[in-house]
N, C-alpha and C positions, 0 to 999 in steps of 0.2 A: 615508587616512581610516579611521575606525572607527565607522561608523554603527550605531546600535542598530536591530535588525530585529524587526518585529512581524508578527503574522498578523491580517489584516483581513477575510478571506473564506474560506469553506469550501464544498466541494461533494463529494457522494459518490453513487456508484451501487454498491450492495452487494447480495449475495444476500438479506440479511435486511431491506433497506430502501433504497428509491430516493428520494433527497432527504434533506436534513439532519434534518427533523423526524421522519420515519419511522425513519431510521437511529438517531437519538438514543434514541428510545423503545425500539427493538429491543435495543440494546446494554445499556440499563439493565435491561431485563426478561429478559436472557439468551435472547432469541428466536433460534432456529436458522433459518438460511436454507438448510439442506442438505435435498435431496429426492432421491427415487429417480427416475431418468430412463430410461424404457423403451428409448429409442434406443441407450443405452450397452449394454444387455443384448443388443439385436438385433445389435450389431456385435461381440459376443464379448468385451466388457470384463469383467475380474474385478471391478473396482470400478464399480458401476452407480449410484453416488450422487455428487452434486456440488452446488455452489452457483452458481446462475445468477440474475442480477437479473431481476425481472419488469418488463419494459418493453413498453408497449403501442404499437401503430401510431400512435395519437393522440399519445402522448408524444414519439415520434421527430420528428413534425412540429413540435413546439415548439422543436426545436433545429436541425434541418436542413430545407432546403426540399424540396419534392417533386422538383425537378430534381436536387438533390444525392443524394436517396435512390434515384433511378432506377439500377438495376443495382448497388445498394449492399448489401454483405453482410459488412462488417467490423465485428464487434461490438466489437473493441478500440478502433477509432476512434469508434464510436457512444458507448460508455460514457465514453470520455475527453472527447469533446465535451460530453456532458451534464454531467459532473462539473465540468469547467473553466468552462463558461458559467455554471453555477449559482454557482460560487465567485466569479466576476468580478462577477456581479449582487449577490451577498451582500456584497461589499466596497463596494457603492454605485455601481458603474459601469454605464453603458448598453451594450447590445449593438446596434450600429447600423452597417450597412455604409457609411454616409455620414459616419462620424466621421473626424476628421483623423488622419493617421498619427501614432501616439504613440511618439516616440523614447525616452521615459522608461520604457516598459513592455516587458517581454519575457517569454518563457516557455521553460521546460525541462520537457518532458513525455515521460516514458519509456514504453517498452513492451518486451515480450520478443519476441513475434512479431506480425506484422500481416498481416491479409488472407489467411490460409491458405486459407479457403474460396474466395476470389477466385483465388488461385494455382491451386487444383485445377480450378476452372471454366475458367481460361485454358488450362491444359495440355490439357484435353480438346478445347477448340475448336481449338487449334493442331494437335493430333494429327489432327483431322478436317478440317484445312485450311480452317478458318473464322476465319482470323486477324482479318479486318475486323469480325467480330462480337464482338470482345473488349470494345468499349465504351471511351469516352473516360476513364473513371475507373479503369481496371484498374491503371495505373501508380501513381497516388497512393494507391490502397487497399492496394497490396502493398509499396510502398517502406517501409523502416524508419521514415522520418521522416514518414509519412503523417499521423499524429495532429497533429504540430506544424504541418504544412503546412495542414491544414484549419483549425486554431485560429488560426494566424497571420493568415489571411485574414479569418476571421469577426470577429476582434477588432481587427484593424488595428494590430498591434504593430510598432514600428520598432526596438526593441532586439534583443538576441540572441533568436533563435527556433530551437530545436533539439530533438532527441530523444536521450535517452541510453538505454543498455541494459546492465544488469549483473545479469541474472537476478533473484533474489528481493530483491536490494539496490536495485533500480532506483529505486523511489519515494523512499526515504530519501536516496539519492545525489542525485537531482534536487533535493530540498529543500535539501540542503547546498550544492549548486552555485549555486542561486539565492540562497541566504543570503550566500555569499561575494561574489556580484556586487553585491548591495546594500550590504553592509558596506564594500566598497572604493570605493563611489561610482560604479560603472559603470552602475547602473540605480537608479531610484527604486522600481520595483515589478517583481516577477517572479511570474508564475503558474506554479506547479510542481505536479507530480503524476506519476501513472503509471496505466496501464490494462493489462488482460489479457483476451483473448477466451475464449469458452467452446467453442472448436472441438474436435471429436473428434480432430483432427490434432495439437492441442497436448497434449491429455490422454492420447492413446494411447501416446505414448512413455513417459510415467511409469508407465502401467499395465503396459507391457512390462517395465519395470525392477523391477516388484513392490515399489514404494515406497508404493503407495496401498493403503488397507485394502480387503479383500474380505469382511470379516466382518459388515458392517452393512447389506447390501442390503435386509434386511427392517426394519431400524430406523435409517433414515438420520439422524435427529436425534441419535442416540447415537454416530455414526461418528467424529466429530472429537474426539479425546481427548488434547489436550496435557497433559503432566505426569502422566498417568494410568498406573497399573501395567498396565492392560488396553489401552493404546494399541496399535494394530496397523498403523500407517501413516497417511499424511496423506490428507485428502479434498480433491479439487481444487475451486477456486472461481474466480470471474471478477468483473470489475467495474472500477471506477476511483475514485480519490480525488484531490482537488485542493485546493490552498491558495494564497491570495494573500499573498505576503510583501511587506512595504513598509517603507521607512525610517520610523523613528518620526517624524521631522520631517515627512515627507509625510503620514503618517496624522493627525498633530495638525493640520496645515494644513487638512485636509479634514474635521476633526472626525469621523473614521471610528471606528466601534466596533472595539475591539481584543480579540481572543480570548485571545492569549497572546504572550509574547516568545520568540524563538529566541536562546538564549544562546551556542550554539556547537555544535561536533560534530567528527567525524572520519571519514575514509574511508581504509581501507587494505586490504592483501591479505596472505594467509598464504603466497603463493607456492607453494602445494602442497608445502610442506616440513614437516618435524617432525610428521608425522601428518596434515597437510592433503593433500587430494586434490581432484579435480574435484568430488566430492560430499560431502566431509567437511572440517570446519574445522581449521585449525591453531590449537590452543587458545591458544598464546602470542600469536598475532596478534590473536585475538578479545579477549583481555584487554588488550592494548596499545591496541586501537581504543577500548575503553571508557575506559581510563585517560587517553588523549590527548584524548578528547572532554570529559572532566571538566576537564582542564587548560585546554583551549581556552575552555570556558565560565566559567573563573575561579571555580569552586566547589569545595567539598570533597565527597567521596563521601558524607559523612554528611548532606549537605543533600538528598539524593535521597529523595523521599517514596514514589515508586512507579515501577515499571518496566513498560513494555509490551514484552514480549519477542518474539523471533522464534518459538520454540517451536511446532514443526510436528506434534507427535504421532508422532514417530519415535524411534528409539533414541538420537538425539543430544540430546534434551531434558535428560537428566541432565547431560550435558557442558556444555550451555549454562548451567544453573544453577550448576554448579561454577565456570565461568568468571566469572560475575557475582560469586560470593562472593569469589573471589580478586582480581578487579579492584577491587571496592569495599572489600575487607577487612571484610566484614560477613556474619555467619552467624546461624543460629538465629532467636531472637526479635528480633535486632537488624537483620534483613534488611528491606528495604522491601517494601511490597505489590507483587505481580507478577501480571500477567494476560496471557492470550493470546487475541486476538480470533478466532484460527483455530478455537477451540472452537465459535464461533457461525456462522462463514461459510466455514470451510475455508481452504485455502491458496490465495490468489488470485495466486500466482506473482509476475509482475512488478508487479502492482497492489498487492501486500500491503503494502509499505512505506508507500505513500501513504494507502491506506484506514486502516491502523492508526495513522498519524500524525494523521489526522482524528479518530479515536477518542480518541487521547491528548490532543489539544487540547480536545476536548469535555469530557473528565474534569476538566481544569484549569479551564476556563471555568465549568462547572456544579458543580464540587466534589463529585465522586463517583468511586468505583471500580467499574467494571462487573464482573460475575461471570464466573468461569471455569465453563462448564458441562461436564458429563461428567468431572468431576475429583474425585469423592467418594473415589476410591481413589488417592491420591497415590502415585507410584512411590517405593518405599522408599529408592532411591538419592538421591531428592530430599528426602524427609522427614528423612533423616540429615544434610542440609546446612542446611535452613531450616525454620522452624516452619510447619506446615500452616495456621496462622492467617493467614499472609502470602499464602496462595493462596485468596482469597475465592471461595466458591461461591454467594454471595448478594450482591445490590446493597448497597453501603455508602456512606452519606453521609460524606464525609471531607474535611477541610481539606487541600488539596494546594497546595504551592508550586512544587515542581520534579518533573518526570517525565523519565525517560530512555527513549528509544525506540531499539531497535536492529534491524538486519536483517542476516542472514548468507546469502550466496547461492552457488549453483553456481559453481565456478571459484575457490572459497576467497577470496571478496571480502566485505568487512565495512563497515558504516556505523552510526554511532551519533549521535543528535542529542539535545540537552538543551533541553527546553521549560520556561518559567517563567511563573507567574502574573504578568500585567502590573500594575505599580504605578508 
């Protein structure tokens, strides 16, 4: 089978906006979600800024029951449940524990780490010989597939229900895995996405690696600077993004609103060869990932109107732009528009691919290009490759037909997806 696959629902929990409406307005206006966090300074972090979604206790109760929230402290699972449930409702479905088991619907929802706070709490209780006080949810909160376990039960899915984990590539990989399942007729609908927590224990390792900026503790909104000459490292973020993928036939049967179509994509690895390492990309593999995604989507590189890049505000931004120019064989003024959501929300790690895919789809649906903030001083290595006009710093109303979204993760793993305006 070769089913067409469309997107019928979106959900997002991001540092600059919780919920689709708030998030859409934020990215249009270039609103930063990066703030100074005193508790990071208290713990001796060099980078004391980050992106944390603003979720109230009342909001939590809209998604999880008081019983589920008892002893619950996994923000990764919380953000993921919120984004996924919103996306499912946005696609026109009910969330009801009494619904029939749905064998036509499944989910692939990824994460990097889950329940580190719960792990820490559990270790202390075990060390103090208080094992029986761990609580009944300590296992599901700390197992890697905790997010899909929660969602699978809340939504009653009977198709594949699983969690993937591929560092910063996780969300884009989940989307493409769900896409393949529908394309080949193994499911009618797949809820896909990824989440990442805002734990000190997740962010601390990156701070120790000195890959996060320490220069903007006094000016947090200026800290995340992808493609900028004055970029000094990434800013950590957290949250979740979710998309409902559906066969076109199923969507039309339901008369469902359609945001965009997924034309195709590709997932590969650089094998940590030819310059690729645990933390650096193999440039040849990145270019091949993009080229093969274009081939899978049955388009020409010239058809791409805009790119939502990975672009983390590190020294590898210039290399990423170079890889795009080589893969597309387009440079200078001929290059598509390109933006990085990380300028507004920081690097949301495992959640980044999903949140950024939601932003990409919103651009297609609403026909705009969101601005790159903090990029008035484009890095000269980048401006030598592409026109700075293609790196917009202001909101642009723009007719968009095709957007490419890519993610490149620790371990030298890559994913690229091609979205198209539905017609």
